C-alpha positions as CSV (number, residue, x, y, z in Angstrom):
1,M,123.8,97.3,90.8
2,G,122.2,99.1,93.8
3,W,118.5,99.9,94.4
4,R,118.1,101.4,90.9
5,G,118.8,98.2,89.2
6,I,117.3,95.9,91.8
7,L,114.1,97.6,92.9
8,G,113.6,99.8,89.8
9,F,113.0,103.2,91.3
10,E,115.0,106.4,90.6
11,Y,115.8,107.9,93.9
12,G,116.8,106.3,97.2
13,I,113.7,107.5,99.0
14,V,111.0,105.1,100.2
15,C,107.6,106.2,101.5
16,A,106.7,103.9,104.3
17,P,103.4,101.9,104.3
18,L,101.6,104.3,106.4
19,G,98.2,102.6,106.0
20,P,95.2,103.0,103.7
21,D,93.7,105.5,106.2
22,I,96.7,107.8,105.6
23,S,98.4,106.9,102.3
24,G,96.2,105.5,99.6
25,P,96.7,104.9,95.9
26,E,96.9,108.6,95.1
27,L,99.8,109.3,97.4
28,V,101.6,106.1,96.5
29,A,101.3,106.9,92.8
30,A,102.4,110.5,93.3
31,V,105.6,109.3,95.1
32,A,106.2,106.6,92.4
33,N,105.7,109.2,89.6
34,S,108.3,111.4,91.3
35,G,110.9,108.7,91.3
36,G,110.6,107.3,94.8
37,L,109.3,104.0,96.0
38,A,106.0,104.1,97.9
39,L,104.3,101.3,99.7
40,L,100.7,100.6,100.1
41,R,99.8,98.9,103.4
42,A,97.8,95.7,103.5
43,P,95.2,95.6,106.3
44,D,95.9,93.8,109.6
45,W,93.3,91.2,108.7
46,E,92.7,89.0,105.7
47,S,91.1,91.1,103.0
48,P,92.5,90.0,99.6
49,D,89.7,91.7,97.6
50,Y,90.5,95.0,99.3
51,V,94.2,94.6,98.7
52,R,93.6,93.9,95.0
53,E,91.4,97.0,94.8
54,L,94.1,99.2,96.3
55,I,96.7,97.8,93.9
56,R,94.6,98.1,90.8
57,K,93.6,101.6,91.6
58,T,97.3,102.5,92.1
59,K,98.1,101.0,88.7
60,T,95.6,103.3,87.0
61,L,97.6,106.3,88.4
62,T,101.1,105.2,87.7
63,N,103.2,102.8,85.6
64,K,106.1,103.1,87.9
65,P,107.2,100.5,90.5
66,F,105.5,100.5,93.9
67,G,105.0,97.9,96.6
68,V,102.8,96.7,99.4
69,G,103.8,96.3,103.1
70,V,102.6,93.4,105.2
71,V,102.8,93.0,108.9
72,L,103.5,89.3,109.4
73,A,102.3,89.3,113.0
74,F,98.7,89.6,111.8
75,P,96.7,87.3,109.4
76,H,98.4,87.7,106.0
77,K,98.5,84.6,103.8
78,E,95.6,85.5,101.6
79,N,96.7,89.1,101.4
80,I,100.2,88.1,100.3
81,K,98.6,85.8,97.7
82,A,96.7,88.7,96.3
83,I,99.8,90.8,96.2
84,L,101.8,88.2,94.3
85,D,98.9,87.6,91.9
86,E,98.8,91.3,91.1
87,K,102.6,91.3,90.5
88,V,103.5,94.5,92.2
89,A,107.2,95.4,92.2
90,V,107.9,95.0,95.9
91,L,106.6,92.9,98.8
92,Q,107.7,94.6,102.0
93,L,107.6,92.5,105.1
94,Y,107.7,93.5,108.8
95,W,107.4,92.1,112.3
96,G,108.0,88.5,111.5
97,E,110.6,86.2,110.0
98,C,110.9,86.2,106.2
99,S,111.1,82.5,105.1
100,E,113.0,81.2,102.1
101,E,109.8,79.6,100.9
102,L,108.0,83.0,100.7
103,V,111.0,84.6,99.0
104,L,111.1,81.9,96.3
105,E,107.3,82.1,95.8
106,A,107.6,85.9,95.4
107,H,110.5,85.6,93.0
108,E,108.5,83.1,90.9
109,A,105.8,85.8,90.6
110,G,108.4,88.4,89.6
111,V,108.0,90.3,92.9
112,K,111.0,91.6,94.9
113,V,111.1,90.9,98.7
114,V,112.3,93.6,101.1
115,P,112.0,92.8,104.8
116,Q,112.3,95.4,107.5
117,V,114.6,94.3,110.4
118,G,115.4,95.6,113.8
119,S,118.5,93.6,114.7
120,F,121.7,92.2,113.3
121,Q,120.3,88.6,113.7
122,E,117.2,89.4,111.8
123,A,119.3,90.9,109.0
124,K,121.4,87.8,108.9
125,V,118.3,85.6,108.5
126,A,117.0,87.8,105.8
127,A,120.2,87.8,103.8
128,D,120.5,84.1,104.1
129,V,117.1,83.5,102.5
130,G,117.9,85.6,99.4
131,V,115.9,88.8,99.9
132,D,116.4,91.6,97.4
133,A,117.1,94.5,99.8
134,I,116.9,95.0,103.6
135,I,115.3,97.9,105.5
136,V,117.2,98.4,108.7
137,Q,115.2,100.1,111.4
138,G,116.8,101.8,114.4
139,R,115.1,102.2,117.7
140,E,114.7,106.0,116.9
141,A,111.8,105.1,114.6
142,G,108.2,105.9,115.1
143,G,105.1,103.8,114.7
144,H,105.6,100.0,114.8
145,V,109.2,99.7,116.2
146,I,111.2,96.6,116.3
147,G,114.6,98.3,116.2
148,Q,116.7,97.2,119.2
149,D,119.8,99.3,118.5
150,S,120.5,102.8,117.3
151,L,120.6,103.3,113.6
152,I,124.1,104.6,113.8
153,T,125.4,101.4,115.2
154,L,123.2,98.9,113.4
155,V,123.4,100.1,109.8
156,P,127.2,99.7,109.4
157,R,127.1,96.2,110.9
158,V,124.4,95.1,108.4
159,V,126.2,96.8,105.5
160,D,129.3,94.8,106.4
161,L,127.2,91.6,106.7
162,V,125.9,91.8,103.2
163,H,129.1,93.0,101.6
164,G,129.5,91.4,98.2
165,K,125.9,90.0,98.2
166,N,124.4,92.9,96.2
167,I,121.7,93.5,98.8
168,P,121.0,97.2,99.1
169,I,120.5,98.5,102.7
170,I,117.8,101.1,103.3
171,A,117.9,103.0,106.6
172,A,114.8,103.8,108.7
173,G,114.4,105.7,112.0
174,G,114.9,109.2,113.2
175,I,115.9,110.7,109.8
176,V,114.2,114.0,109.7
177,D,116.1,116.1,107.2
178,A,118.7,116.2,104.5
179,R,121.5,116.0,107.0
180,G,120.1,112.7,108.4
181,Y,119.9,111.4,104.8
182,V,123.5,112.2,104.2
183,A,124.5,110.7,107.5
184,A,122.7,107.4,106.6
185,L,124.6,107.3,103.3
186,A,127.8,107.8,105.2
187,L,127.0,104.8,107.3
188,G,126.7,102.7,104.1
189,A,122.9,102.8,103.5
190,Q,121.9,103.3,99.9
191,G,118.5,104.9,100.6
192,L,116.1,105.7,103.4
193,V,112.6,105.1,104.5
194,E,110.7,108.2,105.3
195,P,107.9,107.9,107.8
196,E,109.7,110.7,109.7
197,I,111.0,113.1,107.1
198,S,108.5,112.5,104.3
199,G,106.0,110.6,106.3
200,F,104.7,113.7,108.0
201,Q,105.3,115.8,105.0
202,M,103.7,113.3,102.6
203,A,101.0,112.4,105.1
204,N,100.0,116.1,105.4
205,C,99.9,116.7,101.6
206,E,96.6,117.3,99.8
207,I,96.4,113.8,98.4
208,S,96.8,111.9,101.6
209,H,93.8,110.7,103.6
210,I,94.9,112.2,106.9
211,P,92.4,114.8,108.2
212,T,93.6,118.4,108.0
213,P,93.6,120.5,111.1
214,S,90.4,122.2,109.8
215,T,88.6,118.9,109.7
216,V,89.6,117.7,113.2
217,Q,87.2,118.8,115.9
């Protein structure tokens, strides 16, 4: 079935949850309307009303699937409740173990669960609890890095791990151009996260919230 049928977006390109200070509803909606999957970022503190505000504003700009990323190392329970109540397409989890209880709760709300992992063991745990796709992060990644191995060695191992389970693998880390995208596909990934290739391109577009060089003093 692959990511088209499971996650509902057209192209295998995911815009990372760069944070509301960089990618707000406008950027997320633009990526979604172009056929990619974009992720809002829940704040690193409990702020469910703000999370709802971000989601609802995005919904006024697109009717395409989008998601929200949550860092599990920070307070998150109320934020996740808001995300599930709003029934976004995807809950992306990072920097913490994805529990079977949370996966079941999300599925009951009609929300897909996509954890980002940085090791084979993390991927095994995620696959065992019934997630819908797995983002595999190599140590080449920028930002919050949990990747312990290079992408070129980790992706094939995880692809083999989930063989026959219909869990798409999405690669993240050090992919900066089309050649890297093709290489990730050759390793068995079915898509890629783009904080590197699109992150800087998307983050610097007119609808992102990042300051332009002319506004930075």
